[in-house]
N, C-alpha and C positions, 0 to 999 in steps of 0.2 A: 136523605132518613139514614140516622142512626143505627146501623147495624150491629152495634156492639151493645147497644141496647144501655150504655154509658154518658151520660151528661156530657157534654163536649165540655165543662170546667174540667173531668176527671181526666178527658182524652189529653186535655191540654199539659196536665202534670205532669201526666207519663211519656211526652215527651222526653228528649235529654236537655239538660242545661246547657251543653257544649256541641259544637260540630262531631260529629262521629263518623269518621271514615268508614267507606263502604255504606252509608246507610241508605244510600238509592240512589238514583240518577239525580243530577243538578242541572242547572244552567249551564249550555256552551261555556260560558264566562268563569263560572266556577271551577269547570272541569281544565279549563287552561290554567286557570290560578294553580290548581292542587299539581297538574304535571309540572310545572314551573318550579314549585315547592320540592317535589321527589327528586328532580333533575339536579336540583340544587344539593339536595342531601348526597346522593351520589356523587357529586364534583365534591365536595366539601371530604368525603369520608375518602375518595379517592387520592387525594392532596394529603389528607392525614396519613394514610396508610401505608402509603405507595413505596415507604423505606424502612418499613418495619422489619422487611427479612422473612424468610420461609417459616412459615407458623406450625405448630401443632394446635388445633381448638380444642377445648375443653369444654364440654356441655353439662350441665347439672345444676342440683336443686339452690334457690336462693336461702332456704329455710333451715340447714345445717350449719351449727356452729361450732366454732372451735372446740377442740377435743374431742367432739364427733368421729367416729370411724372413718365415715367418709368424707369429713373434713381433711382430717389427716390423710386419708390416699390421697386426695387431690393435690395437697401441699406436698407430697412425694411426687406426685406426677410434674408438679411444675419444677421441683428440683432435677430430676431426669431429663425432662426437656431440654432445662437450660445444659446440663452436662454434656446433651449432644449436640448443642450449638443452636437449637434452635430457639424462637419466641414463642412464649406461651400466651396464646388467645383465648380471649374467655367475653362473657356478655357483660364481662366489668362488673358486675353487682355482688353482692353479700354472698355467704354461703360458700358453695364447691366454688365458683367463680373466684370469690376473695382468697381462697387456700391455693389453688393451681397459681395464681399470678403470684399470690406472696411466697410460694415455693420458688420461682422462679426469682423474682424480686430478691431473695435472701441468699442465694447462691449465685449472685452476677449474671444472672440471666436475663434476657429483656423479656418486660411486661405490658402486654396491651389489652386495651377491653372498650367492647364495643357498645356503652351503654344504652339502655332503651329508657325515653321519658313515659315514667309510668305515676299515677296519682297514688299509690300507694307500695309498698317493699320495696322497690330498685332505688337502689343509692349507689354510685359511684366509691370501690373499695380504696383504702390507701396504698396498693402495691402496685401502680400502675406508671410506668415511664411514658405511654402514649395513649390517650383515649380518646373519645368521640362518644357524644350523645345522640342518638338518632331518634327521631320519631315516629318510624315506620318499622315492624318487624320485618316487614320482607327485604326493605333496604338492609335492614340490620343484619338477617340472616345472609343476606349475600356477601357483607363483607366480612361475616365469622367462616365462610367458605372460599371465598376468593384468594387469598394469600396463604390457606393450609393445605398440609400437604397429609394428615392424619387427625384423624376425629374421634377423642375419648367422650364417650357418655357415661359418666357418673350418675348414678340414683335420682330420679328428679321426677318432676309432676308434667304437667299437660304441655308446657312451653319444652322442656326437655324431650318430649317423645317427639315434639312438633317437629324438634330439629333433628331428631336420628332420624324419622321417616322422611322427610324431604331429602338429606343429606343421600340418604342410603337409594331413593328412589332418582335421585339423577344421576347416582353412580349406577343402579340396575339399567337407568336406560340410556347410559353413555353420553348425557350431556355433562359429565363432569369426568377426569381420569378415574378410575377403581383405586382410588386411596383406601387403606387401610380405617374400618369403621371397628372402635372396641366399645363393648357393652360390660362395663364394670359393675359386678355384683352380682353373680350367680344365683342367690336365693332372690335378691331382689327383683331381677330379671325372669324369675324360673317359670310365671306363667308367659310372659312374652314369648320365651325362647318355645314354650309348647305351643303357643298359637300358631307361630311361624313355622312350627314341624307340622301342623294341622293343615296349614295355606299349603305345604309342599304335597301332601293326600289328597288335598283338595283338588290340587293341580291349578291353583290362582298363582303360586310362583314356580319358579323352577327348583330342583333340588340344589342347582349350582348358586343361586342369589344367596343361600345358606353362608358359603362360604367368603361372602362378602363381608361377613360379621365375627370375630372373635369375641366369644363371653366368656370371661374368667374373673377370678380373684385375686390373682398376681401383678401387682405394676410391675414388676421385672419382666414376666411372660408379655404382657401389653406392650412394653417399651423394647423388647427384642423383637418381637413380631413389626414394628414401626420401622425399627433400624433397618431389619432384612430387606423389608420391602424399599425402602428411600436409598439405600447403599446399591442396592442390585439396577435400581432404575433412574438415580440422578447423580450430578456430580454438582455441589454447592459451591458456589463462590460468590463473593462480594458484588453488589450491584454498585455499578457508577453512574455517579450523579453528576450529570452534563451540564456545563458552568451555563448554557444559553437555556437551560428549561428552569421552570419556577416553580416545581415541588419542592413542597418541605420535605427537611430530612427528618 
């Protein structure tokens, strides 16, 4: 019985034309093939990014163009990250990602992108020394976090919020080290800051959880916050490549 009251031909037209990840259980053979694809994505990413150096990741919207205030601030962040001796890592696309990569690229820093394969909007920006294009968001997010010692969240949409809250959750639950997280744009994130304050009042998070995030409009304040943390906890030295290993530099 057709419980949707739609003709079968209508139901057929509503099905996706291409395979959709997480569309539901599949055959055991299909699940095995998918697992191998994910495994290969991780191996490829590990080999590509192993020697990129200590990174600072910049998250943000793909939709801000050159000349927009947030684009120019992200470009300034890329420059500051380069001056600090760190690699600038982004999602590799346009907008804020391009701006941060550009700031590093134009100022003698290392610029890296972890791009995502999408049918629209996302394309690799031209300011990358090293890049990889990944098929699955969860693999991409792992790479954006794995090599970084601080995270800067510029204004953005759902994707930026997903990256911010996943990073924050992993730090809150001590799944990763308590790295600095910057929310840049006090006015843009005003309502989010109020919501997090309400979470404290409702006791869904602890007051000290708010200390995990610095909300600021100042590039200098953000970079000083990151610098203080890193110099207090780490000593940076180049990673040596062993001749018998096969990793790409």
